[in-house]
MDAnalysis code that builds the backbone (N, CA, C; Angstrom):
import MDAnalysis as mda
import numpy as np

u = mda.Universe.empty(294, n_residues=98, atom_resindex=np.repeat(np.arange(98), 3), trajectory=True)
u.add_TopologyAttr("name", ["N", "CA", "C"] * 98)
u.add_TopologyAttr("resid", np.arange(1, 99))
u.add_TopologyAttr("resname", ["MET", "SER", "SER", "THR", "PRO", "HIS", "VAL", "GLN", "PRO", "ILE", "TYR", "LEU", "THR", "LEU", "GLN", "GLN", "ALA", "ALA", "ALA", "GLU", "GLY", "TYR", "ALA", "ALA", "TYR", "SER", "THR", "LEU", "ARG", "LYS", "TYR", "ILE", "THR", "ASP", "GLY", "ARG", "LEU", "PRO", "ALA", "VAL", "LYS", "VAL", "GLY", "SER", "ARG", "VAL", "LYS", "VAL", "LEU", "ARG", "ALA", "ASP", "LEU", "GLU", "ALA", "LEU", "ALA", "VAL", "ALA", "VAL", "ARG", "PRO", "ALA", "THR", "PHE", "GLU", "GLU", "ILE", "GLU", "ALA", "ALA", "ALA", "GLU", "ARG", "LEU", "ALA", "ALA", "SER", "ALA", "PRO", "PRO", "LEU", "ASN", "ASP", "ALA", "GLN", "VAL", "ARG", "ARG", "LEU", "SER", "THR", "ILE", "PHE", "GLY", "GLY", "ALA", "ALA"])
u.atoms.positions = np.array([
    [232.113, 55.794, 79.613],
    [231.431, 56.354, 79.546],
    [231.582, 57.968, 80.094],
    [230.410, 58.926, 79.862],
    [230.517, 59.705, 80.184],
    [229.175, 60.004, 81.739],
    [229.712, 60.091, 82.799],
    [228.592, 60.401, 83.179],
    [227.985, 62.079, 83.746],
    [226.743, 62.700, 83.725],
    [226.723, 63.780, 84.719],
    [225.959, 63.721, 85.742],
    [226.699, 64.836, 86.428],
    [226.276, 65.141, 87.521],
    [225.066, 64.750, 87.714],
    [224.216, 64.264, 88.595],
    [222.898, 64.668, 89.114],
    [222.808, 66.153, 89.735],
    [221.468, 66.608, 89.526],
    [221.569, 68.096, 90.391],
    [220.448, 68.045, 90.831],
    [220.333, 68.166, 92.284],
    [218.795, 67.741, 92.976],
    [218.389, 69.370, 92.889],
    [217.068, 68.794, 92.794],
    [216.097, 69.963, 92.949],
    [216.272, 71.213, 94.409],
    [216.401, 72.266, 94.061],
    [216.084, 73.223, 95.356],
    [214.488, 73.336, 96.123],
    [214.729, 72.987, 96.990],
    [213.272, 73.251, 97.636],
    [213.410, 74.605, 98.599],
    [212.704, 74.917, 98.726],
    [212.320, 76.354, 100.381],
    [211.028, 76.279, 100.584],
    [211.538, 76.522, 101.629],
    [210.154, 76.217, 102.746],
    [209.429, 77.190, 102.943],
    [208.045, 77.481, 102.665],
    [207.550, 78.615, 102.307],
    [208.262, 80.022, 103.709],
    [208.382, 79.751, 104.452],
    [209.529, 80.545, 105.144],
    [210.531, 80.984, 104.258],
    [211.267, 80.285, 103.734],
    [212.504, 80.757, 103.128],
    [211.970, 81.504, 102.188],
    [211.228, 81.284, 101.491],
    [210.278, 81.495, 100.160],
    [210.270, 82.841, 100.605],
    [209.568, 83.279, 101.619],
    [208.789, 84.293, 101.897],
    [209.821, 85.710, 102.399],
    [211.618, 84.550, 103.410],
    [212.295, 85.819, 103.372],
    [213.144, 85.776, 102.007],
    [213.055, 85.071, 101.096],
    [213.450, 85.214, 99.718],
    [212.981, 86.752, 99.266],
    [211.656, 87.130, 99.487],
    [211.016, 88.265, 98.987],
    [210.505, 87.764, 97.575],
    [210.144, 86.556, 97.836],
    [209.237, 85.897, 96.411],
    [208.275, 86.435, 96.972],
    [207.677, 86.384, 97.753],
    [206.112, 86.520, 98.454],
    [205.582, 86.748, 99.619],
    [204.667, 87.063, 100.474],
    [204.544, 87.075, 101.604],
    [204.277, 85.576, 101.874],
    [203.751, 84.759, 102.715],
    [203.343, 83.752, 103.301],
    [202.485, 83.132, 103.777],
    [201.363, 84.296, 103.420],
    [199.933, 84.162, 103.138],
    [199.634, 84.444, 101.763],
    [200.359, 85.316, 100.977],
    [200.174, 85.009, 99.488],
    [200.711, 83.527, 98.788],
    [201.486, 83.031, 98.921],
    [202.135, 81.774, 98.498],
    [201.331, 80.621, 99.077],
    [200.368, 80.842, 99.920],
    [200.122, 80.045, 100.726],
    [198.535, 79.762, 99.568],
    [198.559, 80.831, 99.262],
    [196.766, 81.284, 98.843],
    [197.173, 80.704, 96.776],
    [198.338, 81.241, 96.352],
    [199.050, 80.484, 95.526],
    [198.740, 79.124, 95.581],
    [199.842, 78.001, 96.672],
    [199.186, 76.658, 96.307],
    [198.113, 76.386, 96.337],
    [196.771, 77.195, 97.056],
    [195.639, 76.990, 97.267],
    [194.681, 77.038, 95.688],
    [195.405, 77.489, 94.996],
    [195.032, 78.287, 93.678],
    [195.483, 77.350, 93.015],
    [196.304, 77.107, 93.238],
    [197.159, 76.036, 91.952],
    [198.440, 76.573, 90.930],
    [198.498, 77.804, 91.448],
    [199.392, 78.655, 90.967],
    [200.508, 77.930, 91.360],
    [201.318, 77.187, 92.403],
    [201.929, 77.017, 93.083],
    [202.703, 75.429, 92.832],
    [203.014, 75.088, 92.098],
    [203.169, 73.148, 93.082],
    [203.312, 73.724, 93.886],
    [203.100, 72.561, 94.992],
    [204.026, 72.139, 96.316],
    [203.693, 70.767, 96.872],
    [205.390, 70.568, 97.684],
    [205.068, 69.358, 97.953],
    [205.007, 69.599, 99.624],
    [205.170, 67.999, 100.593],
    [204.740, 68.282, 101.893],
    [205.797, 67.374, 102.398],
    [206.977, 67.849, 103.668],
    [207.843, 66.809, 103.628],
    [207.816, 67.164, 105.326],
    [207.523, 65.822, 105.515],
    [206.793, 66.240, 107.326],
    [205.497, 67.021, 107.314],
    [205.963, 68.189, 108.282],
    [204.658, 69.181, 108.721],
    [205.203, 69.945, 107.921],
    [206.200, 69.833, 106.779],
    [206.662, 71.518, 105.921],
    [206.040, 71.469, 104.921],
    [205.629, 72.454, 104.478],
    [205.145, 72.334, 102.789],
    [206.598, 73.011, 102.289],
    [206.601, 72.797, 101.568],
    [207.730, 73.091, 100.328],
    [207.958, 72.833, 99.178],
    [208.604, 74.605, 98.215],
    [208.316, 74.482, 96.471],
    [209.837, 74.647, 96.022],
    [209.181, 74.382, 94.458],
    [210.341, 74.637, 93.945],
    [210.781, 75.918, 94.045],
    [212.514, 76.066, 93.602],
    [212.633, 77.578, 94.115],
    [212.029, 77.978, 92.157],
    [212.758, 76.895, 91.619],
    [212.595, 77.205, 89.758],
    [210.834, 77.633, 89.486],
    [209.939, 77.033, 90.560],
    [208.843, 77.505, 90.658],
    [208.268, 78.729, 91.369],
    [208.962, 79.178, 92.056],
    [209.033, 80.597, 92.312],
    [208.965, 81.555, 91.541],
    [210.288, 81.673, 90.774],
    [211.138, 82.135, 89.663],
    [209.954, 82.132, 88.685],
    [209.123, 81.454, 88.542],
    [208.508, 81.184, 87.133],
    [207.566, 82.112, 87.430],
    [207.010, 82.458, 88.683],
    [206.332, 83.875, 88.881],
    [206.170, 85.089, 88.741],
    [207.412, 85.221, 88.758],
    [207.949, 86.608, 88.330],
    [207.705, 86.945, 87.118],
    [206.861, 88.141, 86.781],
    [206.794, 88.654, 85.649],
    [207.578, 89.916, 85.894],
    [207.429, 90.371, 84.034],
    [208.717, 92.311, 84.074],
    [208.194, 93.194, 84.505],
    [208.491, 94.148, 84.643],
    [207.971, 95.568, 85.190],
    [207.777, 96.065, 84.351],
    [208.250, 95.901, 82.870],
    [207.925, 97.462, 81.829],
    [206.521, 96.611, 81.853],
    [206.277, 97.941, 80.767],
    [204.805, 97.069, 80.037],
    [205.423, 97.357, 78.733],
    [204.684, 96.651, 78.734],
    [204.788, 95.897, 76.886],
    [204.670, 97.498, 76.428],
    [205.767, 96.589, 75.179],
    [205.571, 97.784, 74.000],
    [204.499, 97.642, 72.733],
    [204.447, 98.535, 72.468],
    [202.804, 98.226, 71.038],
    [202.941, 96.934, 70.145],
    [204.699, 97.021, 70.021],
    [204.645, 96.080, 68.899],
    [204.387, 94.350, 69.593],
    [204.753, 94.226, 70.704],
    [204.485, 93.365, 71.586],
    [203.494, 92.574, 71.410],
    [202.734, 93.947, 71.830],
    [201.132, 93.587, 72.050],
    [200.237, 93.123, 71.131],
    [200.865, 94.062, 69.533],
    [200.582, 93.332, 68.386],
    [200.986, 92.489, 68.009],
    [202.347, 92.017, 68.280],
    [202.842, 90.254, 67.855],
    [201.631, 89.143, 68.729],
    [201.428, 89.765, 69.916],
    [200.476, 88.915, 70.359],
    [199.224, 88.674, 69.595],
    [198.583, 89.913, 69.642],
    [197.325, 90.309, 68.858],
    [197.626, 89.363, 67.814],
    [198.248, 89.393, 67.060],
    [198.552, 88.624, 65.434],
    [198.227, 87.314, 66.141],
    [199.374, 86.660, 67.025],
    [199.774, 85.282, 67.408],
    [198.119, 84.495, 68.067],
    [197.082, 85.239, 68.262],
    [195.938, 84.899, 68.814],
    [195.158, 84.789, 67.252],
    [195.130, 85.765, 66.656],
    [194.224, 86.337, 65.711],
    [194.509, 84.610, 65.360],
    [195.871, 84.285, 64.826],
    [196.256, 83.230, 63.462],
    [196.147, 81.699, 64.258],
    [195.831, 81.558, 65.554],
    [195.016, 80.850, 66.157],
    [193.856, 80.221, 66.456],
    [193.325, 81.573, 65.968],
    [191.745, 81.011, 66.353],
    [190.487, 80.425, 64.954],
    [189.443, 80.083, 65.592],
    [188.970, 79.353, 64.518],
    [188.352, 80.861, 63.284],
    [187.989, 80.613, 62.025],
    [187.865, 81.650, 61.443],
    [186.188, 81.846, 61.541],
    [185.554, 83.449, 61.378],
    [184.563, 84.332, 61.868],
    [183.611, 84.113, 61.116],
    [182.169, 84.024, 61.614],
    [181.691, 84.123, 60.091],
    [181.041, 85.428, 59.816],
    [180.141, 85.720, 59.014],
    [179.822, 87.196, 58.556],
    [179.267, 88.053, 59.718],
    [178.456, 86.985, 60.622],
    [177.691, 87.911, 61.690],
    [178.373, 88.360, 62.361],
    [179.791, 87.392, 63.503],
    [180.948, 87.887, 63.827],
    [181.452, 88.929, 63.406],
    [181.682, 88.554, 62.511],
    [182.592, 90.006, 61.861],
    [182.034, 91.082, 62.116],
    [180.341, 91.214, 61.722],
    [179.838, 92.091, 62.259],
    [179.747, 92.840, 63.045],
    [179.128, 91.943, 64.313],
    [179.333, 92.498, 65.389],
    [180.743, 92.911, 66.170],
    [182.104, 91.964, 65.997],
    [183.454, 93.071, 66.327],
    [183.583, 94.116, 65.552],
    [182.751, 94.289, 64.315],
    [183.394, 95.499, 63.861],
    [182.486, 96.598, 64.131],
    [181.670, 96.574, 65.226],
    [180.475, 97.694, 65.873],
    [180.901, 97.208, 67.000],
    [181.624, 96.402, 67.877],
    [182.318, 97.081, 69.082],
    [183.732, 97.528, 69.570],
    [184.166, 97.056, 67.808],
    [185.676, 98.101, 67.614],
    [185.397, 99.757, 67.284],
    [184.170, 99.404, 66.674],
    [184.008, 101.100, 65.494],
    [184.371, 101.255, 64.684],
    [184.130, 99.863, 64.078],
    [185.235, 100.083, 62.472],
    [183.621, 100.134, 61.530],
    [183.981, 99.585, 60.584],
    [182.575, 100.183, 59.296],
    [182.820, 98.155, 59.110],
    [181.266, 98.071, 58.964],
    [180.739, 96.208, 58.696],
    [181.309, 96.461, 57.153],
])
């Protein structure tokens, strides 16, 4: 019988997370209040998972044209079909010919 070791989730206090540079203490509290960062309370301490902090990270470099175009194509593919009036309106907004 094979057994995989159980890995405990790594929780950090907000003070520890701030000290490690994830964000300022007050920013972390705001993220929790806004629902952007899940948290648990252990005694009087609020703790967050390191993985949830890592998930807040965003790319530093701007997206390339190809990445933006691919994202727009994905959105368009998942959008409901437009009626003629909507097509004309969008064409006017974006400066194309109707």
